[in-house]
DONU-611093 format. One record per residue (C-alpha): x, y, z. Coordinates in steps of 0.001 Angstrom, whole numbers, plus 500000, padded with zeros to 6 digits. Layout:
<nodes>
XYZ ...
</nodes>
This chain:
<nodes>
500058499967500152 501247503488499069 501696505592502286 501076509215502490 503783511534501349 505273509000498938 505697510222495310 503905508714492486 505811507118489674 505741508516486466 504429505688484703 501649505526487059 500870509349486302 500527508578482637 498368505447483352 495966507593485198 495963510038482802 494826507761480011 492198506459482329 490788509758482853 490969510799479279 489064507577478310 486493508198480864 486126511675479880 485413510832476104 482854508209477162 480983510851479030 481095513324476281 479991510615474071 476787509852476163 475948513434476869 476726515498473612 474130517289472143 471934517012475392 470161520218475310 469306519294471752 467160516778472975 466108517673476427 463847514792478154 465609512000476258 467145509612478264 470013508956475579 472241511794473853 471770512598470440 474869512003468512 473987513817465341 476367513121462387 474767515594460118 474117519521460539 470779520818461382 470255521545457605 470386518943455241 473064516313454548 474011518055451083 475610520606453088 478563518728454676 481980519288453329 483784517476450969 485411514403452151 488460512359450884 488244509361448573 489043506892451298 486552508218453898 483731508046450946 484778504314451072 483792503888454554 480446505610454359 479528503622450986 476202502485451876 475874499473449254 475451496191450898 475240493793447776 475730490845449947 472361491336451677 469619489588449445 466052490741449782 464171487711450119 460228487513449678 458159486753452810 457895483447453305 457539481576456699 457678484958458817 456445488324458269 459029489884459751 459017493611458154 456221496072457748 456207495626454061 456831491855454059 460297492507452889 462556495236452922 461105496317449326 457802496918451031 456258494364448306 453796492739450439 454159489369448770 454547485944450226 455726482964448474 453698480784450529 451039478796448655 449469476328450809 446086478643450591 445206478919446828 442719480309444703 441481476636444186 441060475820447945 440359479043449594 436865477883450059 438311475952453033 439926479137454667 438275479314458302 439208481028461606 441446479224463488 441536481885466720 440500485396467441 442205487379470338 440497490452472074 443463492884472939 441149494902475061 442796498044473565 442009500921471296 438168500152470863 437160503841471634 435926505934468819 438964508108468524 441293505349467687 441906503701464350 443209500321463911 445728500546460901 448633498145462135 449948495355460240 451085492334462397 454662491557462492 455297487576462749 459089486507463988 459696482904465254 455899482001465930 455531485159467902 453160487940466388 453792491542467600 450954494100467087 450164497689468319 446588499229468622 445361502549467902 446104503555471633 449860502556471100 449694499794473304 451970496648472021 450974493234472454 453206489983471975 451156487111470866 451615483200470271 450908483379466569 449381479645466514 447207479838469368 446184483642470068 447346483734473768 449140486903475058 453308486519475892 453346489958477037 452037493666476861 453147497206476879 450936500000477684 452821503493477283 451788506714478930 450358508874476029 449310512262477235 445651512139476889 445583516007476387 447052515734472979 445514518372470533 448033518263467477 446775514925466069 445380515401462740 443765512138461412 442815510035464440 444813508199467141 446874505628465704 449831503781464597 450672501393461563 452683498973463737 456132498237464818 459255496902463777 461575494094465200 465319493429464798 468594492990466847 466358491283469628 464126494425470206 460582495615469254 460680499452468226 457584501637468243 456717505193467341 454725506691469672 451713509216468771 453433511832471073 456689511502468963 458501509281470916 460820506199469573 460816503523472142 462623499953472024 461214497119473657 462744493601474570 461454491199472409 461024488494474716 460037490061477964 458311493603476610 460480495441479003 461528499005477682 465227498968476577 465750502696475606 463360505732474604 464277508723472509 462271511800472082 461825512264468160 460290515813468429 457594517761470697 454057516939470125 453174520480471583 454662521539468221 452410519553466055 454901516652465437 453516512867465515 454539509420464752 452082507421463029 454254505281460764 455876501858461920 459635502262461867 462091500318459838 464612498386461453 467941497674458963 471524497222459377 471771498371462966 469607501355462617 465947502368463035 464342504485460761 461200507005461373 459813510093460163 457292512563461684 453806513589460910 452072517015461435 452031518837457926 448833520269458915 450287522047461917 453285523674459853 456037521431461023 459190520938459209 459468517310458066 462451515124458632 463327511684458517 465725510145461294 468127507569461530 468766505984465097 470952503579466549 469104500180467265 471057499541470672 471243502762472069 468643505028470679 470910507924469716 470119509668466293 472823508964463820 471515511040461179 468692513376460147 467458514296456497 464889517232456534 462244516819453809 461923520965453616 465608522031452608 467160525339453828 467854528537451895 471499527167451782 470447523443450747 470424521974447415 466584522879446172 466259525329448900 465435527771445698 462374526188445416 460883528122448307 460511532019448398 463805534067449210 461831536801450789 460264534554453728 460775531969456209 457888529947454931 460241526979454469 460533526789458373 457077525605458403 456851523905455106 455450520728455959 456854517507454371 455358515290456579 456119511769456347 453445509189456851 454903505873455593 457630503169456185 460693503472453974 461717500593451683 465306499724451179 467666498606448477 470732496993450014 472621496578446802 472134500500446179 472196501069450085 469401503701449708 466104504059451326 463082505212449753 460099507360450932 457390509443450188 456763512611451509 453622514638452421 451894517930451748 453380521356452052 452048523843454675 449619525542454836 448083522874452756 445777525025450790 447094528269450596 450143528635448023 449852532583447998 453145532836450675 455049529644449325 455870530598445879 457973527682443928 457623523887443539 458409523978447145 460482520696447499 460583518017448894 457079518115449452 455018515702447758 457705513680446596 459220510265446554 462843510985448013 465980508333447643 468907508833450662 471850507189451549 470927504746454163 473945505127456096 474378508892456478 471161510369455098 472546512009452056 470324513328449585 470462511073446132 467503511786443939 463972513025444331 460657512995442231 458031515470442800 454325514120442169 452809517610442889 454640520720442235 453268523570444459 450585521785446030 447352523688447031 444848520283447140 446535518228449856 447307515443447479 450406514242449453 451166510670448757 450953508783451852 451119505415450429 454411503445450939 457329503176448094 457234499538446810 460269498584444852 460464495414442439 462435494179439740 460991493360436537 462050492936432746 461004495629430484 462044496178426725 464600493056427253 466097494510429923 465718493921434054 465028497138435668 464889498537439141 461750499558439362 459936501539442242 456161502538442111 454218505242444274 450786505405444478 449509508806444857 446385510710446383 446500512115442544 445363508686441363 448107507869439527 450771505262440160 454315506837439595 456371504068438206 460214505105438432 463615503555437914 464836503390441695 468288503982440637 468392507475439388 464803508503439837 463427508594436129 460711507439434976 460362503668434133 456896504218432447 456571507909430785 455830510651432673 454887514041431097 454964517638432362 451900519274431032 450596522754431381 447803523388433891 445469526081434852 446770528655436291 445622531314439080 448074534200440182 446777534508443712 447716530810444547 451502530972442581 450118527992440667 452809525765438925 452873526105435142 453222522479434629 452353519203436592 453450515484435894 451050513284434198 451911509580434208 451266507717430600 448884505125431726 445786504841433534 444163506518436500 443008504169439082 440174506809440236 437961509372438633 440048512603438421 437481515216437689 434030516367438366 431725516697435125 428013517372434370 426997513895434557 428312513239437583 426406516114439255 423339514607437362 423623511217438864 425084512082442189 424739515351443371 421342516376441677 419203519786441250 420004520962444575 423902521275443859 424776524841442022 428761525018442693 431508525385440423 433222522110439228 436405521304437808 439316518414437345 442617517616438838 444854520560439159 441908523089438732 443155526070441287 440630527833443713 440309530807445586 436912532835446971 434653530718444918 433971527300446342 435144524738443592 434093520875443788 436998518605442613 438199515028442619 440218513358443638 440005514856447375 442496514759450065 441234511400450805 442885510289447626 443287508440445299 445449506164447265 445806507093451204 447920505363453510 446478502098452903 449787500136451578 449979498532448084 451664495585446678 453399493931444022 452946490234442884 456084488807440699 454175486270439427 451480488434437772 453967491434437510 450949493422438531 450592496423441098 447938496353443540 446477499690444674 443115500757446540 441731504121445679 439359506504447317 436646508522445172 434910511358446974 433944514742445991 435452517685448011 434819521391447733 437678523702448259 437418527445448804 439663530232450236 439373531615453572 441115534854455440 444718534482455515 445971532215458535 448949533163460869 451159530643461682 450759529549465267 453021526625466951 450912524037467752 447672525104465857 446103523885462917 447806525981459474 445777524688456665 445393527965454934 441698527767453374 438582525468453936 438009521841452225 435149519771453039 433634517113451766 430004517520449465 427074516861451487 425170513451450976 427330512707447801 428458509217447506 431825507814448725 433233505253446441 436308503021446526 438609500599443654 440626497866444034 442757497792440971 445540495633439450 448030497728437130 450787496567434683 454166497865436031 455267497643432379 452578499943431079 450566501579433995 447334500323432343 444725498743434426 444093494797434244 441491494550436301 439523496658438731 436590496280441435 434294499054442266 432990499428445768 430073501774447055 432329502455450061 436140503759450785 438635501171449967 440679501595453141 442684498764454416 445844497574452563 446779494678450540 448274491648450973 449133489250447974 450595485612447648 452023482815445599 448531481216445834 447356483459443270 445680485210445945 444972489060446901 443261489851450382 441667493348450843 439854494730453879 436348496269453814 434688498883456033 431563496806456690 434140494166458466 434776491687455471 438087490123454995 437808489563450846 439995487593448990 440121487849444941 441929486190442398 445237487763441475 445181487527437756 441586488332437175 440326489992439963 437163487816440706 436152487343443764 436910483937445770 436047484305449344 435093486756452088 434741486690456065 432398488938458143 434376490084461419 432863492370464253 434442495289463239 435729497578460526 438800495568458446 440825498648457857 444208497353458173 446504495046455791 446624491317456406 449508488949456376 450390485679455967 452866483111457866 453615479555458368 453908477712461542 454395473766461861 454051473196458116 450510475165458126 449686478779456910 447807481160458487 446120484736457326 445727487347460043 444375490633460049 443753493238462731 440224494561462852 439401497405464842 437476499925462689 438718503638461504 437708506875462589 438194508131459204 436594505284457367 433239505649459705 433697501873460411 432698500028463645 435319500115466001 436826496795467669 439870495218469289 440285491548467954 443089490247465783 441319487070463332 443348484325462205 442308481914459531 443818478462458121 442645475816456134 440130473572457696 439907475794460792 437420474677463535 436914477765465903 433490477529467297 431403480391466699 431540483296469214 435160481719471002 437336484665471852 440852484527473405 441435487508476112 444652488479474999 444256491933476992 446828493592478953 444682492795482295 445879495880484039 446236499822483525 444771500826480251 445743504125478291 442548505788479243 443359508571482033 440724508638484549 440179511909486368 437347511055488623 439191512347491596 439993515630489997 436614516338489084 434782515147492470 432942517605493773 433044519992490207 430183520821488103 431321520121484145 429077522298481960 427366520054479235 429389522015476371 432449521338478234 431983517652478513 430559518049474843 434173519269473840 435981516370475172 433455514216473447 434104515923470061 437822515384470374 437748512189471233 435136510855468591 434426513713466057 437753515733465177 439281513178462922 436152513527460381 434966516819460974 438637518732462011 439231520959464922 436538523486465564 434172521793462786 436283522721459979 438933521221457605 437975517243458279 439059514739456200 435573512792455523 433085515006457220 431377518386456534 432183521735457556 430013521913460635 430559525656460818 428614526515457632 426072523669458017 422321524692458333 421901521178459472 424114521555462561 422134524776463777 419417522197465285 420066520705468218 417388517897467409 419323517188463759 422488516910465498 421362514323468077 419698512391465366 422464512202463166 424743510975465988 422628508579467149 421295507170464344 424124507771461472 423424509132458098 425117509719454554 428652508436455257 428587508898458900 428088505761461352 425708505583464067 427201506262467552 424294504857469948 426389501792470833 429431503625471574 428230506989473238 425845507459476009 422583509530475608 424261511886478231 427410511972475832 425232512549472652 423565515548473900 426685516879475386 428545517178472411 425568518249470159 425196521145472665 429050521929471842 428254521682468056 425181523673468275 426442526456470603 430061527051469839 431122525242466468 427837526460464388 428252530005465532 431794529853464299 430667530418460537 428297533351461086 429511536866459546 
</nodes>
């Protein structure tokens, strides 16, 4: 032992110095940029600048080799035994090689288990998640953001995770939802609605790490399923209706720190920053949300995603230019986030026609040459087929002149894909005569018709065309399967809207035409020609997603609760099964012990107006589940619903205040904040119908037009309270 007063040898001082230096470096590594992500339990190590990656300085050739994203040894296999990735595989093809269930024997497909999750069945939630199945375990997330691990053969719960989502969130555009989880590196990753990214232990469901992606109070949310790839977790942010600046981020899968960030709205000094005005800061609130899970081409080392609308959505008067990278397909370097290429589907968007559908990659022989293809189904009603190496058209796309309006600073031209649209792209007199009747006296137009103070009714509307429900590609048929919506929507200018952080930033008024029909399409397109091969037409939105298999099958869910199977080559309907809630999520297929299963989360949807529920249905050939038998797979404990009984005890809550709470939970997704700019419901501020309390109570109770009945989900007292709120608060907002 060293006694006090003795000298420390020189070699020992050097050794101690080295130890101190290493500890210091480690601490700095953990806590660098802590202020940038305040509240996160992990440091954010950002390798890019606050602006896009293009602004980084030049690097030496040997350094470029170190960041080469190509991973040619990683082969992208079609989904088979497992459904381990949100899109089935890294290409997002949603195709499975399983063929035990075929177009010949599907008549024998029957339920084998049904599990009730006990979560997400309330009106404000939407069930949109794709189940992930790995090694016989299914991972599924509900609209309440609860995550469950279920035995994929029996339906029994293994574990459940219930996050604490602030119930007072008022920056949710389109209903409380999540599109699912990612699995990789022994963890389950989920993006939460309040803009957090969480990693759970795959075996136990225990939280491993949590990272704050953004601030929900500023309008940022996360609804897409994350992507796990090569040691990173990728996610984008939603919130274009709140004037966010969109971005896609990559996080280290082990520790949760940010590796890189790509802004979907470039700054003034960035490449393509000149597509925004130079005399204002509109780019800071320019939108560009990302609603979808990226696709990956490991051989090229690129990830691909589609970006959403500009902000304000419907008013282009203060953001002259094409407004990149909004309304675009974007490819970036998977390792460092560097920009590679983009293709913009709608220049200077003023119609909220943002591409929300996931990008699908495929390889196909065209003109005697194998091509690396990409398809993205737009709200415009077209599929944009591109070469994914450089973003050039795989099938021709022409820039054509479009109608102009100086007040909206409209783009001179728009891209018109050669081929067929999968939904109607205009409103014509025969449409008015058939669907709208003599009472309709409004102005009508077709795609890219601009608007200002005089209302104009157009197609497609903000619901599409194609919305978020994923498309699929089948290599056996070489067909691209897409779901479409066909709705009448009216647009009109409103007084200039000032940006306020955390408040909706729409810019004008949009609303569906009252009592007009809502239709949908299920379409198969040839990827070589962009021509329709077959199409099914529905008297309802097609709002679920597509699964296709080597058994010559296409599976699609219906708002009324049916899971439907079509012949993949001809489009003939072959099979259906009625479930107890809207089938508004994509189905998947997997194999255990030599048997093929089909599973779907049937929980309904706020925007589709379908019946809500909480169940996962699973089918196999010869399934023998007794009718009505349901497995309780619920969390059996804390739920996501907060209770404030103790806080309100002794207080008197007014009917209007109670109605506001009901409205926020059950009505806001369709009718919008304060009754305006909803996605499927009419503008209540300008509705004569909404001036009558009796009318409103009857419509909420019994439904009507495209609105479902709420008598089974709301009490009479809640219905009366929300009617009071609509009549006394919302309806008068339209006066004057």
